[in-house]
N, C-alpha and C positions, 0 to 999 in steps of 0.2 A: 593532704588526700578529700578530694569533694567530699559530701557527707551530705545524704539525701537524710528532709525532715518528715517521716511519715505522716505528721496530720498537717502539712503544708499541703494545697491540694497541687499546687504544679513544684517542680522545682526544674534547674537545667547547670550545665556545666558544659565547658569546651575542654578537650583533650586533645594532644597528639595522638594518631593513629597507632604510632605503637603503645599507648598506656592502655588498650584492649582490657588490659588487667584488673587496671583500677574499676573501670565500670563494670567487669565481671564480680568483683568485691560489693561493690556498692548495692548490685542487684542481687546477689547470693544475700546479703543480709536483710533487704527487704523482704524474701522472699523467707526467712528465717525468723524476722520479727513477727509477720505476718501470723505466720502458723505458731506461734507460742501465745499469739493474742487470741486463737482459737478462731480463727480466718484468714486460713489460708490461701494464695496466691492462686485461683483457679485459670486466669490465664494472665499471658503476657503479647498484648499485642504490637506488631512493628509497624511504624510510618517511615515513609519516606522514597525520596525520587531513586529510580532505576539506578543502581548503584551505589545507593548509601551507606551499604553496610549492612544490610535487615541479615542476610544468611551468613556474614559472615560473622554477627552476632548470636544468633542461631546455634551455629557448630559451638562457637567457644560457652555459651550457655550449655551446653549437649555435655561437652568435657567436660565442665565442671560440676554437674550434675552426676555422672561417672559414666557417661556412655563412650564407649571406647572403639565402637565402630565407626563406618564408616557413616557423612551427613548430607544428604543432598538434599534441592528443593522438590517439592510435591507437587511444583505448580502444574505437573498435567493429570497427577493423582490426586488429588487434593489432599491427602495426609499420609505422613509417613509416619509410624509407629516405631517407638524406640524405647523397649525395657531398661528401667535402671538399677541399679545395684538394690534401692532399697525396695521393693516391690513395685512401685507405680512404675507408672506408662506416662510416655513423655511423647505427646503427639502435634507433630509439628505441621501446619497448613499454611499454604500459602493459596490467597482468593485472587491473586492477579487475575486470571485468568474468568473468573466468574462474570456471568453480565446479569444478576440477580439474583438477592437474596435467596427466592425459594427455589434454583440448583442446591444451595447448602442445603434446605430442610429437606427437600427430595434425596440426597445424597447422605442423609440421617444426623449428619454435625451436629443438630440440635440435641440429640440424645447423647450423642459422644462428648460433647459439651459439659454432661450435667454427671457422667461418672465420678464417681466419688475419687479414686487413684490414678486421675491423671493429671497433668500439668500440659495446657495446651500452649504452644507458641506458634501464634499467627501472625503471617505476613499480609499486608495491602487489607486490612482489619473491616474498610468504608462500609464494602458492599453489604456483610453482614453483622451491622452495630447493633439491631435489633435482637438478635441472637443471643449477644455479648453482654448486653445491657445487664440483667440481672446479676450475674459473677462478680466477684470478686477480682477486679483486672487490673493489673499495671500496664500502662497504654507507655510507649517508649516511643518519639520522635526526634529518627536522626537528620541529621544534615548535613553533608559532607561540604564542608569549607577548605580550598585548598589542601594541604595537607595535613587538614587537623579537619574530628567530626565533633558536632555539638548533639549534646544526648538532651532533648528533653523529655520527664515523665511526668505520670499525673496516675492518680486514683481516679478509676474509673467506677 
């Protein structure tokens, strides 16, 4: 099983698509470790081309965190909120159709990112990096390579 070294600034591994459970285990371990160290992950940003598997990973993370309802991409609404069993809120945001960062500010995303009880999953984060910089963020890049996906993660 691949493992992440939290002290390393960047780490990666390649898994067959069918091994998404291993990816989830590692991400959940990172979330737990950061929380135990007193610096909880506030944002998991997901980068990759169309069809790379970002939304698939979001759906799997939602399920792993205990959300049992339907999860869909918020491409047109900017944010979908999912209440978690532990009382936190999971906010799934997709910035694919955002043209400039000011649209995120105007929509109140900056305020939402600073909610203590919220974990954000952000697809296509590049346009809003300035909003994400001050937050403890795990950035995951997914590349589709044939019947495998390459996951590269880095602490931001």
